[in-house]
N, C-alpha and C positions, 0 to 999 in steps of 0.2 A: 504494500500500500504506500502511495506517495506521501510526502510530507504534508502537502496541501490537504489531502483527504483526511489524514490523521488529525490535523488542526480542526477541520470541519466537524469530525466526529466528537472531538473533545469539547468543542463549543456546544454541540447539540446535547451532549451528556450534561454539561454544566447547566444548560437551560432547563433540562428535564428535572435535575435535582433541586433547583431553586424555585422552579415554577415560573410561569409567564409573568412578566412585569412585576417580579418580586413576590408573587402570590405563593402561599404555602402549597406543598404537595401532599401534606397530611395534616390532620388535626389531632392534638394530644388532649384528651379529656379525662378528668379525674372524677371519681365517685366513690361512695361507700357501698359495700355489699349489704344493703339495708333496705327495708321496706319503704322507708321515707325517701329513698332515692330510686323509686321503682321505674321512673321513665328511663333513667340511665341504664339500669339493670336490664330492662326489657329491650332497650335500644341496642345494647351490647349483644344480647342473646339472639336477636332476630336479624341484626345487620341493617335494620331500617334507617338508623341514623346515618350510616355511611351512604346508603342509597340516596337519601334526600339531600345530604350535605354535598354529595358529589366528590368527596375526598375520602381516602382511607382514614379511619380513626384509630389511633393508638390509645387504648384505654389503660388507665392507671388506677389501681385500687388503693384506697386509704382507709384507715380505721378511725381517724380523728381529723377534725377540721384544721387545727394548727399545722399538721403535716402537709395537707393539701395547699395551704397558704404559703408555706415555705417553698413548695415546689413551684408555685406561681412566681414567687419572688426570684427564684433561681432561673426562671425561664424554661423550666422543664415541663410546664403545662401551658396550654393555650386557653383552656376553659375548665371549669370544675363545678360540680354540685357540692355545696357546703351549707352549713348552718348559719344563722344570723350573727351569732357572737363572733365566730372566726372571721366572717365577712367584715364585720365592723372593726375588729382588732386589726385585721390585715390592711384595711383601708386607711385607718389612722396611722399605723406603723409606717406605711409607705407614703404617707401624706397624699393619698389618693392617686398616686402615680402607677400603681401596679395593676389594678383591675377595677372593674365596675360591675354592678348588678344589671343583667339584661332581662331577667324574667324570674318570676317565682316558680316554685316546683311543688311544695307540699305545705300543708297546714295540719296542726294537731299531732296526736300520737304520743304525747308525754303524760305520765301519771306518777303519783306517789303510791307505791305498793307496800303493804305491811305484811310482815310475817305473822301468821294467824295467832301464834302463842307469844307474841312480843309484849302483850299487856297494854296495847295502845287502843283506847276506845274513842278518844276525842283529841282536840287540839292541845289540851293541857297535859297530855301524857307522854310527851317526847323528851322530857327531862331525863338525863342519864342514858339516852338511847344512842345507837349508832345507825346513821343513815348514809347509804352509799349514793354517789352520783357517778356518771360515766367518766368524767375527766375534770380536773381542776380548771375552772374558768370556762368550761363549755356551756352550751345553752341551758341544759338542764341543771347544771351545777349552780349557775347564777340564779335561775328561777327558784331553786330550793333555798339558797341563802337569803334571797329577798323575802320569800314567804315566811321562813322561820323568824327572820328579824322582825317582820310585821306582827308576829304573834308574841313577841317579847323574849325570844330565846337568844342566848349568847353562846357562842361556840367555846369549846374547852380551851382552845389556845388564847381566848380573850377573857378567861376567867369564868366562863359559863359551864354548863353541864351537858351540852349537846355536841355530839361528834359527827361531823360530815367527813366521809371517807371517799375520795376519788378512787374508783375501781373500774377497770374495764368490764364491759357488760358480761362476758362469760364468767369472770371472777365474782361478779355480783350474784349470779345464779348459784354458783358453787357455795359461796359463803352464806347465802340465804338458806340453802338446803342444810348446811352444817350448823345453822343457828348462830353464826358469828357476826351477823348484822341483823338489825331489827326492821329495817325498811330500805327502800331504794326509790329514788326519784330518777326515772329513766325513760327511755323512748322505745317505741315498737321496733322490732317484734319482741323485745325483751320484757315489756309490760305483760304481754300475753304469755310468754314463757314462764315468768315468775308466777303468774296466776295458775297456769295449767300444769306446770312441771314441779312447782315447789309449794303449791297450795296458798299462794299469796292472795291478799285481799286488797282491792283498790280503795284507798282512803280518799283520794281526790284525783280527778282528771284535770290537767292544767287548763283545759278549755273553760272550766268554770271560773277562772280568774280573769278572763279576757272578754272584752265587749263582743257581743254576738257569738261568743265561743270560738272565735277564729284568731289564730296567731301564726306567724310564719315559722316554719320548721326547716325548710330547705329552699335554697336559692340557686339559680344558675348565674355564675360569674364568668367573665371573659377578660383575658389579659388585654390591657389597653393597647399595647404595641401590636398584638395580633389583630385586634379589632380595627386599628388604624389601617393596616395593610390588607385586610381580608374581610371587608364588610359584607361582601356578597356571600362568602362562605359562612360567616357568623349568622347572617340572615337565614340561610338554609338550615343551619343547626337549630336555630330558634323555631323554624318551621317544623322540623322533625320533633322537637320537644312539644310543641303545641299539638301536633297530630297524635303523639303517644298519650298526652294528657287526655285528649278527647276519647281515645280508645279505652283508656282506663275508666272513664266515666260511663262509657256505653257498654263495654264488654269485659268488665273486670273478672267475672267468674271464669271466662274462657281463657284469660291470660294467666291465671294463677299457676297452672302447671309449668308454663314457660318461665315465669318468674322464679318459681321454686327450683326448677332445674338449673337456672343460672346461678342462684344463690348456693346451691350444692356444689356447682363447679368452682365457684369463687371461694367458698369457705370450707368445703369438704363435708358439709352436712346440710341436708335439706330440713325445712321446718315441717312439722306435722300439719296436715291440712287444716285441722281445727285451730292451731296457733296462727297459721297464715291468714285464715278467714277473719279471725278475731282481730288481728293486727291491722288488716286492711280496712276494717270497719271504722277504726279510730282515726284514720288518716284521710284527709281530703286532698286530692291532687288538683293543682291549680297553677295557671301561669301568672296569677295575680301576685305582684310583689309584696303586698300588705305592708305598705310603707309605715303606717302608724305603729304597728306592732314592732317593726324593726327599730324604730326610733325609741320606743319604750324599752325594748330589750337593751339598747345601748345605754339609756339612762339608768336602768337597773344595774348593769355592769359597772357603771361609774359609782353608783351608791354602794355597791358591794366591794369597792376598792380594786377592781380589776382594770380600771382605766384611771390614769393619773390625773387627767384633765377632762373637763366636761366635753363630751363628744360633739364635734361639729362635722356633720356628714354631708355638707353641700357637695354635689357631684358624685355621690356614691351610686346613683342610678343613671343609666342611659337606656331608656325604654323605647327609643325611636324605632329600632328595628322590630321590636315586638309589636308596636302599633302598626307598622307597615304590614306585617304578616297577618294580623287580625283583620285589618281593613280589606286586604286582598281576599280573605276567606269569608268576609262579611260575618265575622264572629264577634261576640261581646267580649269586653275586656275580662270578664270573670269566667271562671272555669266552666266548661261545658256549654258556654253560650247561654246559660240560664238567666232568666230575668231576675232583677233585684228589686227590693221593696223601697229602697231609699236612694236618693240621688248620690252618685259616686263622683269623686273628684276626677279631673282629666288626668291622663298619663303624665307623670313628671319626667321631663327629659333631663339632660345633664345640667341642672341648675346649680 
């Protein structure tokens, strides 16, 4: 082969690797192997996200929001499904330069579950008890701290008699069964597993603490640099996300075996059908970002001492592509295109 032909081949290869006009040739998306990340789990299982996005998707699995945020910071992810508190913390830590929220994903699914023989009958019975949360500073941990503080409890490390123990969800189940913790404030499917596999009793569902029983659990965020260079690809990702959310609303029962099969593939163990159905009933899948609940979660994190300064979240949202997708499909802003009883605010763009 002549030198000129070799140079032409090398140039073609470089173009293929980097993409046309600087566009990506793949999309790197993070998620948790969790019921509250069902759109991502199903998208990974079926390949439908890749088909709609028009790009190969390299999926990365995480067990906690802070790990996904660090991957976004390091440039190892282009997008991720994460919880509200990691989203807020990451936004503030990067001064808004790392990523932005482009859509909501899920609401609900958290609860305070009691061990049946823990001797807790009411709000005044938590003194001297040990309550687990999934991770220090995560969404459920902050919610637990704020709620117990509102009931007058002080933690052991602050001279009180209530112990909050950050424990990974599988460890919560094990210690629950061994009677080494008295309760857990956690998220599905672990709420249902504690109920059905360890005889737990739900003391309160977190939705009872929120207006209209709705609060943000999972969000879809995108790297700002990737969004800047690949708006059409991100729009197609959001289109795939909305389509899967619609399928979950319309055909959830039919999707359960697919969801469970992918969870088994990612974690090595599938959920029992009873646990999966129970967990899915407590979660609402939605593309609505639920801005008010996110802002309240940020304020709660500040009050709990996890944020040093009062959070200023201007610019955390860029919902312009979500709005375009919904308008093209003639769909309502809220999940499933269902009617709402009260007027809703317009989509907030990158204000």
